[in-house]
Structures are given as C-alpha cells and as structure tokens.
C-alpha positions, -999 to 999 in steps of 0.1 A, spaced: 850 -220 -624 837 -238 -593 812 -222 -570 821 -214 -534 799 -236 -511 773 -216 -494 778 -185 -515 743 -185 -529 728 -189 -494 741 -156 -480 717 -133 -498 688 -156 -488 698 -153 -452 699 -115 -455 664 -116 -470 652 -139 -442 667 -116 -417 650 -86 -432 617 -105 -433 621 -116 -397 629 -81 -385 597 -68 -402 577 -96 -387 591 -88 -353 581 -51 -356 546 -60 -367 542 -85 -339 556 -61 -313 533 -33 -323 502 -56 -320 514 -70 -287 521 -36 -273 485 -26 -280 470 -56 -263 495 -64 -236 516 -32 -231 552 -25 -238 563 -47 -208 548 -78 -225 571 -108 -224 595 -110 -254 584 -147 -259 548 -134 -266 562 -112 -294 584 -140 -307 554 -164 -308 533 -139 -327 561 -132 -351 569 -169 -356 605 -165 -346 626 -175 -316 634 -150 -288 671 -151 -299 661 -136 -332 644 -107 -315 675 -101 -293 698 -103 -323 679 -75 -340 669 -55 -309 693 -61 -280 672 -42 -255 635 -35 -250 641 2 -256 657 -7 -290 626 -27 -299 602 1 -288 622 27 -307 622 5 -338 584 -1 -337 577 36 -333 600 47 -361 588 19 -384 552 30 -379 560 67 -385 579 59 -417 551 37 -430 526 64 -423 548 90 -439 551 68 -471 514 62 -472 505 98 -478 519 102 -513 509 67 -522 473 74 -513 473 107 -532 485 87 -563 459 59 -559 427 74 -546 402 92 -568 405 125 -549 426 141 -523 398 142 -497 395 104 -500 433 101 -497 432 123 -466 404 103 -451 423 70 -456 455 85 -443 438 98 -412 423 63 -407 459 49 -407 469 77 -384 442 65 -359 458 30 -360 492 46 -353 478 67 -324 462 37 -308 495 18 -310 513 49 -297 490 50 -267 503 15 -259 538 31 -259 527 62 -240 541 52 -206 575 47 -221 574 78 -242 567 98 -211 594 81 -191 625 98 -179 647 77 -202 666 100 -225 666 75 -254 629 83 -260 633 121 -261 638 125 -299 607 105 -308 582 134 -306 604 155 -329 608 125 -352 570 121 -354 565 158 -362 593 160 -388 579 130 -407 541 133 -404 532 170 -403 546 176 -438 526 146 -451 494 158 -435 500 193 -447 504 181 -483 472 161 -481 453 191 -467 468 214 -493 459 191 -522 423 187 -509 420 225 -506 434 231 -541 409 206 -555 381 225 -538 372 196 -516 379 211 -482 380 246 -467 414 262 -472 438 271 -444 437 240 -423 466 234 -400 480 198 -401 495 199 -366 462 211 -352 442 184 -371 466 156 -359 463 169 -323 425 168 -326 425 132 -339 449 123 -311 426 138 -285 396 119 -299 416 87 -297 427 95 -261 390 99 -252 385 62 -258 406 54 -228 384 74 -204 351 64 -219 347 30 -201 311 17 -202 301 45 -227 297 40 -264 327 57 -279 334 50 -316 368 66 -323 366 60 -361 331 75 -363 341 106 -344 372 111 -365 352 107 -397 329 134 -385 359 156 -379 373 150 -414 340 154 -431 336 187 -412 366 200 -433 345 198 -465 333 228 -483 296 233 -477 
C-alpha cells in the first residue's frame, strides 16, 4: 500500500497550529500588561515568534484575541488549584501558591480593564465566566486548608478574591510610594492562619 503524499504532515501542522495559538495567547497577555490592549498586533506577533497573519487566522478581531487571552488565563488558573493541592505539602501552601498565580492574573486583567468595562456586549459574559470558574477553586482551597486545621474556618472565596483584587488595584494609584503587592497579599493570606 502506498502512502498518500503529505498525509503524515497534516497532524504536525495541527500540532504547530496549537503551539502557535498558545504562543500567541502568552505573548498577547504579556504585551497587554506592558503596552495595553491596543498594542500593535505586530508587537504580539514578534513576541510570539509568528507572523501577523497567524494571529489573524486564529483571532480575526482584536476582541477575539482579548476574549481568548482572558478565558485561557481563567482556565489555567482553574486547573492550577487541584494540581497545587495534589503537589504541595499542605493546603495552605497550595492556597498561597494559587493566590500568587491569581495576583499574576489580576495584574494582566487590569491591562484588560478598559475593554472589560467598555460598552461592547461581547465582553459582558467575562465576569460571570471568571466567577463560575475561579470561585469554586478558591472555595475548595480554603475548605481543604480549614479542614487541615491550617486556617480559620468559614472564609468566603469571593470575598478573599475581591480583597486580593483591591490590593492589586492599589498598585495603580501608589505612584512614588513603595507598594509591594505580593508582600501585602502574603500578609493577607497569612492572616487566615489559626493563631
């Protein structure tokens, strides 16, 4: 039986396309933080090591790219919770590492804030998407840490995430003042510990 020319190449192209799409999302997230969501597509393409046509093939509009970055980061953060519970020595450490990743997400999200607060209806479902995916993960981390006797019981995940978000937002208004977001968030998380 003879092989069809190019048949073995197709799966490789699909793998390349998936890898390119992932590289584009990582690059876009980083560029959004440093240059804002209106950064030129060529800046994202250069950082991802792809051509601008590759970006437009995967994400035909800027809104498509912004939505994909946001969803990708939410999904990654959602998956990190159970993985950290399985790999860390204790649930408080898993919670601490997850919150550290949440800080990274919030910082990137602040780069998207102007768009997320825009009047464009395509962005409306993002807040619900965020809550549906992340509050249950944070709740599980808090519950496991409480059951292990590492933190005070009865902590509310949504309240904790809002507090972390507020601390991160404070960095934007603290120009010229020493404001270490990670240090302040660590103080908050350590404050949950049983005394």
